[in-house]
N, C-alpha and C positions, 0 to 999 in steps of 0.2 A: 722438375721436382720442387721448384721454388715455392709454388703455391700450396704444397701439401701440408706443411706444418700448421697446427692449430693457431699458434701464436701469430703467424703471418696472416691468416684469414681474419682473426680478430682485429689485427692492426688495420687491415684494409676496410673492414666494416666500420670500425670506429672513425676512420678517416672520412668515410662516406657520410657518417653522421655529422662530423664537423663541417663538411661542405654544405649540408642542409642548414646548419645553424649559422655559420659565418656568411654564407652567400644568400641568405633568405630573402633579403630585400632585392637583390639582383634577380633572383628567381621570380619573385612576384612581379617585378617590373617587366621581365621578359615575357611572362605569361599574359600580362595586360597588353603589351605591344602586339603579341601574336594573336591573341584570342579575345581581348577585352575582358578577361576574367576578373571579377571582383576579388579583392585580397582574401576575403573569408572563404570563398569557394575554392580559390587556388590553394590556400593553406590546407584545407581539409582534404580535397581530392588528390592533391599532388604531394604535398610535403608531409602531412601527418600520417598518411597511409604508409609512406616509405619509411618514416621513422619507426612506425610500429613494426614493420618487417625487420628492420635492423635490430631493434630490441629483442624481438622474438628469436632471431638468428643467434645473437650473442648469448641469450639465456639458454639456448638449447644446443649450441654447437658441439659441446663436449659429448652430449648424449647421442647426437646424430652421427658423430665420427666414430663412436665406439663400435668395436666388432660385435656382431650379433651371433650369439651362440645358437647352434642347431643341434637337433637330436642325432644320435649315432646309432647305427645298426650293429649287428654282431660282427661284421667284417671290419668295422672302423672303431671298435671299442677302445683301442689303444692309440688312436690318432687324435689330432686336434682338428675339430670341425667347427668352422665359423664362417660367417659372411663378412667380407671386408668391403666397405663402400669406397670405391675409387672414383676420382673425377672423370668426367667424360673426356676433357681435353680442351679444345678450342671452341668457344661458344660465340655465336653471332646473335646480337639482340637488335631487332628492327622495331623502332618506335612508330607512333602514329601522331598526327598533328594535333588532335583535340585533347590528348592527355600526354603531352610530350615529355613530362618529367616522370609521371607514374609508370608509363609503359616501358620506360628505359631503366629506371632505377630499381623498381620492384623486382623485375627479373634479375637485375645485376646483383642484388642482395643474395638471391639463391645461388647464382653462378659463383660468386665469391665464396659463400659458405661451403659450397661443394668442392672448392679448390681448383676451379677452372681458370684458364686464360680467357679474356673476353674482348671481342670486337663490338663496339657500339656504333650503330647507324641511326642517328636521330632523324626525325621527319624533316625534310628540307622545307616543307610548307611553313613550319614554325621556325622561321629563320633566326629570330632573336634567341630563342631557347637553344636551337642548334649551335649557335655561335657561343653561347654561354657554356654549354657542356664541353664543346671542343677546346675552349680556352681555359676553363677553370678546373675541370676534373683532373687533368694531368698534374695540377699543383697539389692535389690531395692523394690521389691513387697512384700506385706504382706504374709508370709508363712502360715498363718491361713486360707487364702481364695484362694491362688494360689499355686499349687504344680506342680513340673516337675517330671515326671516319665520316666526313661530310660529303655531300653531293646529291645528285638527283637519282632517278630510278636506274639510270645507266650504271652508276657507281654500285648500286645494290646488286645489279646483275653481275658485275665484275666480281663482287665479293662472293656471290654464290658459285662462281666458277672454281673457287678454291676449296681445298679439302677442309671441311668443317665437321665437328663432332656433334654439335647440337645447335638448334635454332629456336629462338623465341621470336614469335612474330605476332603483331597486332595489326589488323587491317581488314580489307574487304575480300570477298570470295575470289574474284578473278586473279588477284595477285597471289593469293594463297595457293592457287593451282600452279603458278609459276614456281613458287618455292617448293611445292610438293614434287614437281617434276625434277627440279635441281637436286633435291635430297635423294631422289631415286637414282639419278644419273651419276652422282658422285658418292654414293654409298654412305650418306650421312646417317649416323646412328639413330637419331630421333629428333622430333620437332614438337614444339608446343605452340598451338595456334589460339589466338583470342580474337574472335570475330566481333566487329564493331556493333552488330545488332543481333539480338537473339534469333537464331535460325535452328532448324532441325535438319540434319543431314546424315547420310549413312555411308558406310564404306563397304565395298564388295569383298573385303577380306577381313578376317577376325581382328578385332580391335577392342580396346577398352574405352568405354564412354564415361566421362567424368564431368562433374560440374565444377567450374572454376571457383575457388574460394581464396581466402588470403594466403593459405599455405596448404598445398595438396600433397607435397612430398618434399623430402629434405633436399632433393636435387632439382625439383621443379617448382618454382615459386611463381604464382600467377596472381591476378588481382580481380576483385569485383569492383567495377567502376560505377559512376553515377548514371551510366547509360543503361543499367539494368543487369540482371544475372545473365551470364554467358554460358554457353555449353560448347564443348569441343571434343575432339577425338585424339587419343594418344595411341599410336601404334608402334610396333617394333620397326617397321619399315614403311615409309610413305609411298609405296609402289601401287597403292590401291587407287581406284577411281572413286570420286566423290560426287554425290548427287543430292540436290535439295529435295526434301519431302514436300 
């Protein structure tokens, strides 16, 4: 219950904002070492977009957490009827090498705003950024509720063996199927996928199709990157088979 209070969530979001401000030069340096990203591109695609998400979450957090009133029928006229938005629980965020800050911190904003505990798995290919996140984030964010785990794909597979409640994943189609299989095997509540290139695909079971934007839902924060508009599937259970069109 530590992550539930609004004050705690705001505190963590503000701390994440301080990380971006105070370690800006370190972030730009790491991105240049990993990807040879020019400072202007790195600041726009990685830092500025994340700051925008933080500001958006801070400005709307009280509204997002507020109970939602619902209509009552004759049998419930004297009852209290409302929708209360609870955290999912433990969230795993898996980043990608070519947007190593954006694909980690943008979903992290949504996960914190929703009151979740978070496990972060940066892309091992961007080793300088991975090292920076592992060493610096714990100095700003609560290590009791937010952890950074480093390693290769074997470490990711080990993480997927644990009971998780939500997964944010950015990457290619083959590895997405591995994650989809694990979410089914371990009864994970839900997953959000962001494919690195625009594709069309279908599910053999009913699902919601949505276009990724800066903020799609108060509990699901995704990003539109410089690689173009992405499309994805969000289902109640990822037990479906997926095929490209």
